[in-house]
Chimera marker file (.cmm) of the C-alpha trace (Angstrom):
<marker_set name="trace">
<marker id="1" x="16.492" y="3.493" z="21.461" r="1" g="1" b="0" radius="0.5"/>
<marker id="2" x="15.124" y="5.869" z="18.846" r="1" g="1" b="0" radius="0.5"/>
<marker id="3" x="11.520" y="6.036" z="17.769" r="1" g="1" b="0" radius="0.5"/>
<marker id="4" x="10.962" y="5.885" z="14.034" r="1" g="1" b="0" radius="0.5"/>
<marker id="5" x="9.070" y="8.813" z="12.559" r="1" g="1" b="0" radius="0.5"/>
<marker id="6" x="6.099" y="8.040" z="10.356" r="1" g="1" b="0" radius="0.5"/>
<marker id="7" x="6.727" y="8.781" z="6.689" r="1" g="1" b="0" radius="0.5"/>
<marker id="8" x="4.773" y="11.673" z="5.224" r="1" g="1" b="0" radius="0.5"/>
<marker id="9" x="3.070" y="11.530" z="1.870" r="1" g="1" b="0" radius="0.5"/>
<marker id="10" x="3.736" y="14.048" z="-0.867" r="1" g="1" b="0" radius="0.5"/>
<marker id="11" x="0.196" y="15.385" z="-0.418" r="1" g="1" b="0" radius="0.5"/>
<marker id="12" x="0.842" y="16.134" z="3.256" r="1" g="1" b="0" radius="0.5"/>
<marker id="13" x="4.079" y="17.916" z="2.388" r="1" g="1" b="0" radius="0.5"/>
<marker id="14" x="2.369" y="19.888" z="-0.375" r="1" g="1" b="0" radius="0.5"/>
<marker id="15" x="-0.349" y="20.925" z="2.082" r="1" g="1" b="0" radius="0.5"/>
<marker id="16" x="2.201" y="22.811" z="4.182" r="1" g="1" b="0" radius="0.5"/>
<marker id="17" x="3.677" y="24.462" z="1.091" r="1" g="1" b="0" radius="0.5"/>
<marker id="18" x="0.224" y="25.421" z="-0.204" r="1" g="1" b="0" radius="0.5"/>
<marker id="19" x="-0.710" y="27.037" z="3.109" r="1" g="1" b="0" radius="0.5"/>
<marker id="20" x="2.523" y="29.029" z="3.216" r="1" g="1" b="0" radius="0.5"/>
<marker id="21" x="1.945" y="30.247" z="-0.334" r="1" g="1" b="0" radius="0.5"/>
<marker id="22" x="-1.624" y="31.082" z="0.688" r="1" g="1" b="0" radius="0.5"/>
<marker id="23" x="-0.303" y="33.606" z="3.188" r="1" g="1" b="0" radius="0.5"/>
<marker id="24" x="-0.191" y="31.725" z="6.484" r="1" g="1" b="0" radius="0.5"/>
<marker id="25" x="2.866" y="32.090" z="8.655" r="1" g="1" b="0" radius="0.5"/>
<marker id="26" x="5.430" y="29.341" z="9.070" r="1" g="1" b="0" radius="0.5"/>
<marker id="27" x="4.701" y="29.149" z="12.790" r="1" g="1" b="0" radius="0.5"/>
<marker id="28" x="0.933" y="28.829" z="12.290" r="1" g="1" b="0" radius="0.5"/>
<marker id="29" x="1.312" y="26.096" z="9.684" r="1" g="1" b="0" radius="0.5"/>
<marker id="30" x="3.828" y="24.262" z="11.865" r="1" g="1" b="0" radius="0.5"/>
<marker id="31" x="1.512" y="24.336" z="14.886" r="1" g="1" b="0" radius="0.5"/>
<marker id="32" x="-1.508" y="23.282" z="12.851" r="1" g="1" b="0" radius="0.5"/>
<marker id="33" x="0.274" y="20.338" z="11.169" r="1" g="1" b="0" radius="0.5"/>
<marker id="34" x="2.368" y="19.520" z="14.265" r="1" g="1" b="0" radius="0.5"/>
<marker id="35" x="5.661" y="20.189" z="12.489" r="1" g="1" b="0" radius="0.5"/>
<marker id="36" x="8.658" y="22.252" z="13.491" r="1" g="1" b="0" radius="0.5"/>
<marker id="37" x="9.138" y="25.612" z="11.827" r="1" g="1" b="0" radius="0.5"/>
<marker id="38" x="12.365" y="24.418" z="10.226" r="1" g="1" b="0" radius="0.5"/>
<marker id="39" x="10.619" y="21.395" z="8.712" r="1" g="1" b="0" radius="0.5"/>
<marker id="40" x="8.022" y="23.677" z="7.136" r="1" g="1" b="0" radius="0.5"/>
<marker id="41" x="10.764" y="25.951" z="5.778" r="1" g="1" b="0" radius="0.5"/>
<marker id="42" x="12.655" y="22.933" z="4.379" r="1" g="1" b="0" radius="0.5"/>
<marker id="43" x="9.527" y="21.731" z="2.579" r="1" g="1" b="0" radius="0.5"/>
<marker id="44" x="8.881" y="25.158" z="1.069" r="1" g="1" b="0" radius="0.5"/>
<marker id="45" x="12.490" y="25.296" z="-0.108" r="1" g="1" b="0" radius="0.5"/>
<marker id="46" x="12.342" y="21.758" z="-1.547" r="1" g="1" b="0" radius="0.5"/>
<marker id="47" x="9.092" y="22.544" z="-3.352" r="1" g="1" b="0" radius="0.5"/>
<marker id="48" x="10.681" y="25.663" z="-4.852" r="1" g="1" b="0" radius="0.5"/>
<marker id="49" x="13.552" y="23.545" z="-6.177" r="1" g="1" b="0" radius="0.5"/>
<marker id="50" x="11.186" y="20.819" z="-7.416" r="1" g="1" b="0" radius="0.5"/>
<marker id="51" x="12.613" y="18.264" z="-4.982" r="1" g="1" b="0" radius="0.5"/>
<marker id="52" x="9.618" y="17.657" z="-2.716" r="1" g="1" b="0" radius="0.5"/>
<marker id="53" x="9.452" y="13.856" z="-2.530" r="1" g="1" b="0" radius="0.5"/>
<marker id="54" x="7.142" y="11.451" z="-0.764" r="1" g="1" b="0" radius="0.5"/>
<marker id="55" x="7.923" y="8.783" z="1.780" r="1" g="1" b="0" radius="0.5"/>
<marker id="56" x="11.356" y="7.306" z="1.292" r="1" g="1" b="0" radius="0.5"/>
<marker id="57" x="12.907" y="10.545" z="0.138" r="1" g="1" b="0" radius="0.5"/>
<marker id="58" x="13.473" y="9.760" z="-3.530" r="1" g="1" b="0" radius="0.5"/>
<marker id="59" x="11.459" y="10.479" z="-6.630" r="1" g="1" b="0" radius="0.5"/>
<marker id="60" x="9.786" y="7.515" z="-8.296" r="1" g="1" b="0" radius="0.5"/>
<marker id="61" x="9.618" y="7.451" z="-12.081" r="1" g="1" b="0" radius="0.5"/>
<marker id="62" x="6.384" y="6.423" z="-13.835" r="1" g="1" b="0" radius="0.5"/>
<marker id="63" x="8.118" y="3.268" z="-15.104" r="1" g="1" b="0" radius="0.5"/>
<marker id="64" x="9.104" y="2.289" z="-11.557" r="1" g="1" b="0" radius="0.5"/>
<marker id="65" x="5.553" y="2.926" z="-10.369" r="1" g="1" b="0" radius="0.5"/>
<marker id="66" x="4.118" y="0.757" z="-13.170" r="1" g="1" b="0" radius="0.5"/>
<marker id="67" x="6.617" y="-1.995" z="-12.383" r="1" g="1" b="0" radius="0.5"/>
<marker id="68" x="5.702" y="-1.846" z="-8.706" r="1" g="1" b="0" radius="0.5"/>
<marker id="69" x="1.991" y="-2.094" z="-9.516" r="1" g="1" b="0" radius="0.5"/>
<marker id="70" x="2.579" y="-5.058" z="-11.835" r="1" g="1" b="0" radius="0.5"/>
<marker id="71" x="4.698" y="-6.852" z="-9.228" r="1" g="1" b="0" radius="0.5"/>
<marker id="72" x="1.987" y="-6.386" z="-6.603" r="1" g="1" b="0" radius="0.5"/>
<marker id="73" x="-0.669" y="-7.689" z="-8.989" r="1" g="1" b="0" radius="0.5"/>
<marker id="74" x="1.522" y="-10.674" z="-9.909" r="1" g="1" b="0" radius="0.5"/>
<marker id="75" x="1.963" y="-11.525" z="-6.225" r="1" g="1" b="0" radius="0.5"/>
<marker id="76" x="-1.794" y="-11.243" z="-5.627" r="1" g="1" b="0" radius="0.5"/>
<marker id="77" x="-2.553" y="-13.539" z="-8.569" r="1" g="1" b="0" radius="0.5"/>
<marker id="78" x="0.020" y="-16.097" z="-7.388" r="1" g="1" b="0" radius="0.5"/>
<marker id="79" x="-1.616" y="-16.153" z="-3.956" r="1" g="1" b="0" radius="0.5"/>
<marker id="80" x="-5.085" y="-16.571" z="-5.467" r="1" g="1" b="0" radius="0.5"/>
<marker id="81" x="-3.762" y="-19.407" z="-7.630" r="1" g="1" b="0" radius="0.5"/>
<marker id="82" x="-2.306" y="-21.173" z="-4.576" r="1" g="1" b="0" radius="0.5"/>
<marker id="83" x="-5.641" y="-20.878" z="-2.772" r="1" g="1" b="0" radius="0.5"/>
<marker id="84" x="-7.466" y="-22.347" z="-5.766" r="1" g="1" b="0" radius="0.5"/>
<marker id="85" x="-4.975" y="-25.224" z="-5.960" r="1" g="1" b="0" radius="0.5"/>
<marker id="86" x="-5.503" y="-26.031" z="-2.278" r="1" g="1" b="0" radius="0.5"/>
<marker id="87" x="-9.283" y="-25.922" z="-2.675" r="1" g="1" b="0" radius="0.5"/>
<marker id="88" x="-9.130" y="-28.166" z="-5.745" r="1" g="1" b="0" radius="0.5"/>
<marker id="89" x="-6.883" y="-30.646" z="-3.929" r="1" g="1" b="0" radius="0.5"/>
<marker id="90" x="-9.243" y="-30.754" z="-0.958" r="1" g="1" b="0" radius="0.5"/>
<marker id="91" x="-12.249" y="-31.150" z="-3.257" r="1" g="1" b="0" radius="0.5"/>
<marker id="92" x="-10.635" y="-34.022" z="-5.173" r="1" g="1" b="0" radius="0.5"/>
<marker id="93" x="-9.486" y="-35.686" z="-1.945" r="1" g="1" b="0" radius="0.5"/>
<marker id="94" x="-13.051" y="-35.564" z="-0.603" r="1" g="1" b="0" radius="0.5"/>
<marker id="95" x="-14.329" y="-37.040" z="-3.855" r="1" g="1" b="0" radius="0.5"/>
<marker id="96" x="-11.837" y="-39.921" z="-3.663" r="1" g="1" b="0" radius="0.5"/>
<marker id="97" x="-12.656" y="-40.610" z="-0.011" r="1" g="1" b="0" radius="0.5"/>
<marker id="98" x="-16.382" y="-40.572" z="-0.702" r="1" g="1" b="0" radius="0.5"/>
<marker id="99" x="-16.143" y="-42.960" z="-3.639" r="1" g="1" b="0" radius="0.5"/>
<marker id="100" x="-13.889" y="-45.345" z="-1.692" r="1" g="1" b="0" radius="0.5"/>
<marker id="101" x="-16.289" y="-45.459" z="1.255" r="1" g="1" b="0" radius="0.5"/>
<marker id="102" x="-19.423" y="-45.701" z="-0.859" r="1" g="1" b="0" radius="0.5"/>
<marker id="103" x="-20.762" y="-42.354" z="0.403" r="1" g="1" b="0" radius="0.5"/>
<marker id="104" x="-22.329" y="-39.913" z="-2.048" r="1" g="1" b="0" radius="0.5"/>
<marker id="105" x="-20.269" y="-36.960" z="-3.232" r="1" g="1" b="0" radius="0.5"/>
<marker id="106" x="-20.952" y="-33.790" z="-5.179" r="1" g="1" b="0" radius="0.5"/>
<marker id="107" x="-24.593" y="-33.425" z="-4.387" r="1" g="1" b="0" radius="0.5"/>
<marker id="108" x="-25.709" y="-37.019" z="-5.007" r="1" g="1" b="0" radius="0.5"/>
<marker id="109" x="-28.366" y="-38.041" z="-2.542" r="1" g="1" b="0" radius="0.5"/>
<marker id="110" x="-28.884" y="-41.254" z="-0.626" r="1" g="1" b="0" radius="0.5"/>
<marker id="111" x="-31.362" y="-43.693" z="-2.246" r="1" g="1" b="0" radius="0.5"/>
<link id1="1" id2="2" r="1" g="1" b="0" radius="0.2"/>
<link id1="2" id2="3" r="1" g="1" b="0" radius="0.2"/>
<link id1="3" id2="4" r="1" g="1" b="0" radius="0.2"/>
<link id1="4" id2="5" r="1" g="1" b="0" radius="0.2"/>
<link id1="5" id2="6" r="1" g="1" b="0" radius="0.2"/>
<link id1="6" id2="7" r="1" g="1" b="0" radius="0.2"/>
<link id1="7" id2="8" r="1" g="1" b="0" radius="0.2"/>
<link id1="8" id2="9" r="1" g="1" b="0" radius="0.2"/>
<link id1="9" id2="10" r="1" g="1" b="0" radius="0.2"/>
<link id1="10" id2="11" r="1" g="1" b="0" radius="0.2"/>
<link id1="11" id2="12" r="1" g="1" b="0" radius="0.2"/>
<link id1="12" id2="13" r="1" g="1" b="0" radius="0.2"/>
<link id1="13" id2="14" r="1" g="1" b="0" radius="0.2"/>
<link id1="14" id2="15" r="1" g="1" b="0" radius="0.2"/>
<link id1="15" id2="16" r="1" g="1" b="0" radius="0.2"/>
<link id1="16" id2="17" r="1" g="1" b="0" radius="0.2"/>
<link id1="17" id2="18" r="1" g="1" b="0" radius="0.2"/>
<link id1="18" id2="19" r="1" g="1" b="0" radius="0.2"/>
<link id1="19" id2="20" r="1" g="1" b="0" radius="0.2"/>
<link id1="20" id2="21" r="1" g="1" b="0" radius="0.2"/>
<link id1="21" id2="22" r="1" g="1" b="0" radius="0.2"/>
<link id1="22" id2="23" r="1" g="1" b="0" radius="0.2"/>
<link id1="23" id2="24" r="1" g="1" b="0" radius="0.2"/>
<link id1="24" id2="25" r="1" g="1" b="0" radius="0.2"/>
<link id1="25" id2="26" r="1" g="1" b="0" radius="0.2"/>
<link id1="26" id2="27" r="1" g="1" b="0" radius="0.2"/>
<link id1="27" id2="28" r="1" g="1" b="0" radius="0.2"/>
<link id1="28" id2="29" r="1" g="1" b="0" radius="0.2"/>
<link id1="29" id2="30" r="1" g="1" b="0" radius="0.2"/>
<link id1="30" id2="31" r="1" g="1" b="0" radius="0.2"/>
<link id1="31" id2="32" r="1" g="1" b="0" radius="0.2"/>
<link id1="32" id2="33" r="1" g="1" b="0" radius="0.2"/>
<link id1="33" id2="34" r="1" g="1" b="0" radius="0.2"/>
<link id1="34" id2="35" r="1" g="1" b="0" radius="0.2"/>
<link id1="35" id2="36" r="1" g="1" b="0" radius="0.2"/>
<link id1="36" id2="37" r="1" g="1" b="0" radius="0.2"/>
<link id1="37" id2="38" r="1" g="1" b="0" radius="0.2"/>
<link id1="38" id2="39" r="1" g="1" b="0" radius="0.2"/>
<link id1="39" id2="40" r="1" g="1" b="0" radius="0.2"/>
<link id1="40" id2="41" r="1" g="1" b="0" radius="0.2"/>
<link id1="41" id2="42" r="1" g="1" b="0" radius="0.2"/>
<link id1="42" id2="43" r="1" g="1" b="0" radius="0.2"/>
<link id1="43" id2="44" r="1" g="1" b="0" radius="0.2"/>
<link id1="44" id2="45" r="1" g="1" b="0" radius="0.2"/>
<link id1="45" id2="46" r="1" g="1" b="0" radius="0.2"/>
<link id1="46" id2="47" r="1" g="1" b="0" radius="0.2"/>
<link id1="47" id2="48" r="1" g="1" b="0" radius="0.2"/>
<link id1="48" id2="49" r="1" g="1" b="0" radius="0.2"/>
<link id1="49" id2="50" r="1" g="1" b="0" radius="0.2"/>
<link id1="50" id2="51" r="1" g="1" b="0" radius="0.2"/>
<link id1="51" id2="52" r="1" g="1" b="0" radius="0.2"/>
<link id1="52" id2="53" r="1" g="1" b="0" radius="0.2"/>
<link id1="53" id2="54" r="1" g="1" b="0" radius="0.2"/>
<link id1="54" id2="55" r="1" g="1" b="0" radius="0.2"/>
<link id1="55" id2="56" r="1" g="1" b="0" radius="0.2"/>
<link id1="56" id2="57" r="1" g="1" b="0" radius="0.2"/>
<link id1="57" id2="58" r="1" g="1" b="0" radius="0.2"/>
<link id1="58" id2="59" r="1" g="1" b="0" radius="0.2"/>
<link id1="59" id2="60" r="1" g="1" b="0" radius="0.2"/>
<link id1="60" id2="61" r="1" g="1" b="0" radius="0.2"/>
<link id1="61" id2="62" r="1" g="1" b="0" radius="0.2"/>
<link id1="62" id2="63" r="1" g="1" b="0" radius="0.2"/>
<link id1="63" id2="64" r="1" g="1" b="0" radius="0.2"/>
<link id1="64" id2="65" r="1" g="1" b="0" radius="0.2"/>
<link id1="65" id2="66" r="1" g="1" b="0" radius="0.2"/>
<link id1="66" id2="67" r="1" g="1" b="0" radius="0.2"/>
<link id1="67" id2="68" r="1" g="1" b="0" radius="0.2"/>
<link id1="68" id2="69" r="1" g="1" b="0" radius="0.2"/>
<link id1="69" id2="70" r="1" g="1" b="0" radius="0.2"/>
<link id1="70" id2="71" r="1" g="1" b="0" radius="0.2"/>
<link id1="71" id2="72" r="1" g="1" b="0" radius="0.2"/>
<link id1="72" id2="73" r="1" g="1" b="0" radius="0.2"/>
<link id1="73" id2="74" r="1" g="1" b="0" radius="0.2"/>
<link id1="74" id2="75" r="1" g="1" b="0" radius="0.2"/>
<link id1="75" id2="76" r="1" g="1" b="0" radius="0.2"/>
<link id1="76" id2="77" r="1" g="1" b="0" radius="0.2"/>
<link id1="77" id2="78" r="1" g="1" b="0" radius="0.2"/>
<link id1="78" id2="79" r="1" g="1" b="0" radius="0.2"/>
<link id1="79" id2="80" r="1" g="1" b="0" radius="0.2"/>
<link id1="80" id2="81" r="1" g="1" b="0" radius="0.2"/>
<link id1="81" id2="82" r="1" g="1" b="0" radius="0.2"/>
<link id1="82" id2="83" r="1" g="1" b="0" radius="0.2"/>
<link id1="83" id2="84" r="1" g="1" b="0" radius="0.2"/>
<link id1="84" id2="85" r="1" g="1" b="0" radius="0.2"/>
<link id1="85" id2="86" r="1" g="1" b="0" radius="0.2"/>
<link id1="86" id2="87" r="1" g="1" b="0" radius="0.2"/>
<link id1="87" id2="88" r="1" g="1" b="0" radius="0.2"/>
<link id1="88" id2="89" r="1" g="1" b="0" radius="0.2"/>
<link id1="89" id2="90" r="1" g="1" b="0" radius="0.2"/>
<link id1="90" id2="91" r="1" g="1" b="0" radius="0.2"/>
<link id1="91" id2="92" r="1" g="1" b="0" radius="0.2"/>
<link id1="92" id2="93" r="1" g="1" b="0" radius="0.2"/>
<link id1="93" id2="94" r="1" g="1" b="0" radius="0.2"/>
<link id1="94" id2="95" r="1" g="1" b="0" radius="0.2"/>
<link id1="95" id2="96" r="1" g="1" b="0" radius="0.2"/>
<link id1="96" id2="97" r="1" g="1" b="0" radius="0.2"/>
<link id1="97" id2="98" r="1" g="1" b="0" radius="0.2"/>
<link id1="98" id2="99" r="1" g="1" b="0" radius="0.2"/>
<link id1="99" id2="100" r="1" g="1" b="0" radius="0.2"/>
<link id1="100" id2="101" r="1" g="1" b="0" radius="0.2"/>
<link id1="101" id2="102" r="1" g="1" b="0" radius="0.2"/>
<link id1="102" id2="103" r="1" g="1" b="0" radius="0.2"/>
<link id1="103" id2="104" r="1" g="1" b="0" radius="0.2"/>
<link id1="104" id2="105" r="1" g="1" b="0" radius="0.2"/>
<link id1="105" id2="106" r="1" g="1" b="0" radius="0.2"/>
<link id1="106" id2="107" r="1" g="1" b="0" radius="0.2"/>
<link id1="107" id2="108" r="1" g="1" b="0" radius="0.2"/>
<link id1="108" id2="109" r="1" g="1" b="0" radius="0.2"/>
<link id1="109" id2="110" r="1" g="1" b="0" radius="0.2"/>
<link id1="110" id2="111" r="1" g="1" b="0" radius="0.2"/>
</marker_set>
């Protein structure tokens, strides 16, 4: 059984590249960030070619990012709408039960 590696963000990858360009050695950066020397070298090479990507390994276009944000917002709004529907149903059901039993509802007080 293999253990899945956590995905690294672009910022984390750029940190290694920035430190190498700042004059630190590959070994020092690798030890500090807990990466192998080859991984650090691969990231420097990818950054030089403009191919340093985030988690998932592929570049995301601005349109794809916008679409992803809109889909997430749409899902959130659908969930909020479902919650409101359930609350309204429960509120109306309580109102019907109260009126059928003669009990006060919606803040009306006993005489």
